[in-house]
C-alpha positions, 0 to 999 in steps of 0.5 A: 500500500505504500506506493499507493500512499506516495502517489496519493500524497503527490497528487495532493501536492500537485493540486495545491501547487496548481492552485493560484495565488488569485485562487489562494488569496480569494479562498482565504478571505472567503473563508474569513467573510464565511465566519463572520456571519450570523450575528444578526445586529450589534451595538458598542460605544467607542472612543475616537482618539485623534493625535497630530504630529506634535503629539497633541490629542482630541477625543470623541465618543461615538455610539455605532450600531450594525445590522447584518444584511444576508445577501447583501452588504451590512447597514451601520449608523455611527452617532457622535455623542461628544464633543459639543462641536461635534455632537449630533453628527451622524453617518449611516452606510449601506455597504454593498457587494457589487454595486457602490455603497450608499453613504449619508452624513448628518451635519447638526450645525447644517441641519441637513443630510448630506449624501456622500458622492463616489467621488468623495468617499476617498476623503476623510472622515470627520477630520479623522485619518479613516477615509469614508471608504475605510468605514464599510464592510469589506464585501468580497465583490469589492476587491481582487486578492492576490495571495503573497506569502505566509509571514509571522506578524508579532508572533502570529502566523498570518497570510499576506494578500494584496487587495485592489479596488474593483470599485471606481473612485478609490483613493487606493491603488492596492492594499496589503492585508495580513490575516490570522490564520488562527481566528481568520481576523484581519491583523494589519492593512497597509493602504497604498494611495493612487501614486503608490506610496504606502501612506496609512496603516491600520492596526487591528488588535485585542480581539474578543470572541462573542460565541462561535467564529464572531470576533470584534477588535477593542483596539484599532489604530490608523497611522498616517506616514505622510502627515505624522497623524493617527486616529485610534478607536477603542471599544468597550463592549459589543453587545449582539442581539439587540433587536434593532428597528429598521427605521433607525437605518433610514436616512430620513431619520438621521435629523431626528436622532 
């Protein structure tokens, strides 16, 4: 039987070798996406800490509610609770798999809801180092994928994958993502601008498990290497199964929050 075992092993190795880098990259991201399903809805309170080049900090408090949408991208609503000059500002996002995302921003000072045009989604979100396009779920159809290599990142085994945006007017030529092989979560994302320069890095850490394969990071930090600025998001706790009302995710309701 030994020759048969050797033949089967060789065939298996040939099949692995035959898998292209693009196929492998897509399969890894598909697995990460599949594992993060079934959470239905959630809410969380976050602190946003902005740090300028001189090290000066300013803080903002945000409440975020999210709703899972089967067959399409998720919905999320972010509401600023403080400080006073930004309190009441709200950001609503409908992520889509194959068509442009729908996004709206309510500015209480102007007392109006502004729809975010595709041409503006690469711009900064309320003065932070996050762009509007960073704040939507990374649906599979938004990118092409290419597996580059397996490396060790901060003691963790990760798959390094190149992602190229397929949607129009992205502010990025490509992203390099590092996906934890153990929990299938993104640990780091490097952003390359339209000129091809590596100008931002998102570091994602301190994951908490909320049952099964559902994980959420307690800390996310976006560093801008060109300006020296950074934005940190600190989560207190996530709550799931909160039975959100569909009306909370209507753009017409933003001015009434």
